[in-house]
N, C-alpha and C positions, 0 to 999 in steps of 0.2 A: 040594570043598573041606571036608577032616573037622570034626568034632564040635568033635576039643578046640581045632580055630586057631579057630574061630570062636567057640568059648567065651571063647577069649582075647581073640581082638580086643575084642569087645563086650564084656568083663567086664571087665579087670586094669588090661589098653592102657587101654580109655575111661577107666577109674578116674582113672590117673594121668595122663592130657593133660588130661583136661576139668575139673580141680580142683573149685570152687564148681560149677559148672554139672551135676555129676555128682550132688550134692543132688536137684536137678530130675530128673535121671534114675533115679535110686532108684525114688524115688516112682510116675514114671507108670505106670499102666495096662501091665500087660505084653504085650498084642495092641499098644503103640502102641512100646514100647523098643528092641527092634531096628533099624525104621526109621528111628527119631529119631534114637538111639547110630551108627547106622553114618553118617547123614548128617551128624552132628557129627564125626562124624571124618575124612569127607573133605573137611568145609569149612578144618579145623583142619590138615590137611596141605598143603592149598592157599595156607591163611593162610601156614602157614610158608613154602612155596615164595615167597609175594611177599613178603614179611618179609627175607628172608635177604639183608641187606645187603652182604655181602661176594661177588656175584654180583651182576654188573652187571644194571638193570632192564630193557634188551632181554631177556637171558637168561631172567632169571629170569617174564618174560612169554609168552616163547617156552612155557615148561616148564610155566605155566601154564593156557597154551592147550590144549595138549596134554593135560591131566591133564580139563580139561573136555571134550577130543573122547571119550578115554576111558570116562568117564563116561556119555557121551550114546550110547556101543555100540561106536568109532572101534575097533578092534581091528589097523587097517594095521601094517604094518610101521613105518614112521615114527612112528606113535603110541607103539605099545610100546615102542621101543628110548628114546623121549622120556622115555617111565615109569621105563624102569632108566635113565636119567642122572640122573633126581631122587635115585636112592638113593646113587647116586656122587656126583654134584655137591650136592646140597641139604643131603644126608642129613649127611656130613661134615663141614659146616660148624657142626652144634649143638653146642651148650655140655651142651645136658638128653639123657642117654642114651634119654628118652622118647619126644623129640621126632626123635630119631633112628629109633629102633624105628619107630615109627609110619610115617616115610617108606618105611622099608624093607619096610614090611607092605602099599605101594598094593595091589599084585599080589593079595592076599588080602583086600584092602577090596574092590575091584573081582568079586571073584569070591565073593562075598558078596552082593553087592547083584545079582549076576546069578541068584542064589538064593531073591530075592525074588518073589511074584507079582505082575504084570504092573501095579496098580496102585499097588502102594508102590513099587515100581521106579521107574515114571512119577512121584511123589511126588519120592521122589529124587533124580532125576535133574535135575529141574526146578529145586528148590532150589538144588543146588550149582552149577546153572547162573546163576540169579539171584546168587548168592552170587559167584563167582569175577566176575561183569560189574563188582558193586562193587570187588575187587579191582584186577580189568583198569583200573577209572579211576582209583584209585589211581596206579598206575604209568604210564600215561597220562599224568595228569595233571601230578603232583608230581617235581620236580624229586631226582635223586640224591641219597640221604643225606647226603652227603659234601660235596655243591658247594659249600655257605656261603648257597646262594639259599633264598628261599622263595616260594611259591605257595598263591595264597588261592581256593579256591570263590568263584564270581562274587557270587549272591546265595540269598537266604532258599529260593528253590524249587528252587534247585539242591541247597541243602545239603537239604533234604525230598525230594528225588529222592534223593539220596545214601543217607538213613536207609531209606529204602524198601530199596534194592538189599543194604545190609549186613545188617538187623536187622528192617525193617519186613515182608520174606516171609518172615523166620520162621517170624513171629506168624500172616501167613495157613497155611505149610504147617502149621504146629503144628495151626490150627483143623482146615484139610481133613482130616490125621491120625484129628485127635478125632471128626469128622462121620463119617468113613469105619471106622473102629473100634467106635465108643462112638457109632450113632448116637440115640440119643435122649436125647444129653446135653443139648442145646440144644433150646429149645421155639420162640425165635426165627427168624427166615429166615438160612439160613445167608451169605447176604451179609453181614446186618445183622452179625454175630458175625464175620463175618470182616474187615469194616470197622474191628470195635475188636481185632480181633487184629492189626492191621498198626501201627496206634497203638500198642498195648501196645508191637512191637517199635522203631518210632520213642523210645517213652520211652524205652527203656534204651539205646537207642544215641548219643540226645542226651543222655544223663546221662555213657556213658563219651568223648564228645567232651570235654565240658567238664570232666571231671576231667582227661582225658590230654591240656589241650593244651598244655600248659606242653611237655610231653615230644617232643608232635607237631609244634612249631615250631621245634623245635633238629633237627627231621632234615628242617627245610624246609615242610612239611606245615600248613597252614592252615586248618580248616573253619570257622574265622569266616567266614563273606560277608564279602567286600570291598565290598560296599552297605553293610551295615549297617554295617562300619567304617568308611565314610566319614561315614556321617550323625553320628558320635560324633567326626568329625576321628581319625582313626587310619587308620593302613596295615600290614597283615602286619608289617611288619618293625618297625615302633613297639612291636609287643606284645614283642618281646624286652628293652626297656628295664627299668631297674629300679623304676620310677612306673609300668609297665604295667598292675597289677592294681588299680589303683586308678582310673586314666585307664578304663580297661576293665570298670569295673563294669555302666553303664547296659548295657552288650550283653551281658554275663552274668546280668542282671537280665532282658531282655528274651527269651532264648532259654531261661533258666529258666524264664519264665510259660509258653513252649509244650510245656517235657517236664512240666510239670505238671498242663496242660490232657490231652495224651495221659494222662498217669497217671491222672488221673480218669476218660480210658476204657478203661484196663486196671483201674479197681477194678470198673467196669461187665460187662465183659467176666467177671472171675473171682467175680462176682455171680450171673452168668448158670449158672454153674456148680450143678447141684443140690448139695444138701449130702452127700446118701451118694454124691457122688462125691469123697471127701476128699482121696486119692490127687491128682486133677486138678487141685481145688483148692490143696493147697499148692501141687505147682508152679507154682501163679501167683503166688501169696502172696508167697513166698520173694523173688524176683527185683523184685517191686513194691517192699516191704519195704527189702529191701536198696540197690534202685535211690535210693526217697525219704530213706533214712538218708544215702546219700550226697550228694544235693543239701542236707540239711541241714549237713553239714560245708563243701561247696561257698559255701553261705550265709555263713556264720558266716568265713570262710577269706580272710583281708583280704589274702593273697601268694598269692592263687589261679593267677595264673602264673608262679609260683616253681614251679620244677622238684624241688625241696629240699622242698616243704609241698604233697605231695600231699594231696587229700584222699579218703585209702581209711577203707575202714570196717575199724575191728580186726576179727579173729580170734573173740574174745569177742562183741562184740557183735552179730555175724552168728550166733551162737550164741543169743545172747538171744532174738534176731527170730524163729529158727525153732523157740525154745521156744516162743515166745509164741504164733503163730501155731498152731503146731500144736494146743495147750487152746484154740483159741478157731475151731479150724477150720470147725464149724457154727454160729456163732453171727454171724450177718450186720451184727445192728445193734452188737457190741464191734467187727467189724473195720473197717466203715467208718466208725465214730468213731472207732478207734485211724488210719486212717489219713488222717484229715479233721484230728484233729491236728497230724500231722505236716506236712499239705501247708500250714494254718495257720499252724504254726513257721518253716514257710520263707519263707513270704510276709513274714512281720512281719519276718523276719532280712533278707530284701531289700529291705524298705523303711525302714530304719536307715541314714544315710550310712557309708558305710566306716568311719569312725576306732568308731563306736558299736558294730559287730558286734562282740558277743563268741565268743571259741573255744569 
């Protein structure tokens, strides 16, 4: 693998496909940047395979499993033929040029993975295997996007397991990479910090699930558990009705309470990072603040199940959160008070009757 190809893969291409996550990657300490960046690229490629609706789910699953096998080191003829087919079948269906290029660069990404030392390679293999297990769950659990059917997770424990597979494991990976490359970062036992890291990832994923619920429902995916819906007299299909946002608000309140508890663990995780490790702190602070701002918008959104009214943080607000947290990165009291104010504001909005919530 030439240095130029590797630099382009982990530089310009990574920046173009990672969007807001690149802010986090850019401030990571140098020893962590390449393995975390490559793990992101491989996971993003896998996610694109799993989400390309113009290809039937069974075929997407076959290609996804082939990518997992290749990441694990299987370079057999069948596996590598399947990787080549990704470039032909999936890349050709992408409207965005950078997504297409990423899929066409899988061979280069696998070559870079082979250049990592054994510990980093094993960590990347493990996280990609876990993330693709979550994607496999989606493809096996939910109907085809154009079927008109809706399927749901069964209960809260299944939702919790799912949030681990698709995001909690990232917090675990992140923490283990930190401990490996920056071994004096945490004073507490690794298992304690890893547990908080898992909850950090779950907080972000639960936020994404609630934010994107309306769009997911319209492609047949309901991540709100059936058991929870039934307690409030609802079914997955009922969430598509015009009055669903108000009827399902108790479900939103309950799941947001879970998310906020996870965010408090994420805050504890962040404050366990020494103030001298500013880059690592910022890499944690930004997703927490953006996630809490998303929940604040959700709590204020009377039409949260309307796909035309998604609670999305505006670009200018992202810049405001980034600038403010950068200035306060070394001041634990200021940061903790800021997060607690955001959490209390969210809780206050959730406590109001739906008709009284102000946007």
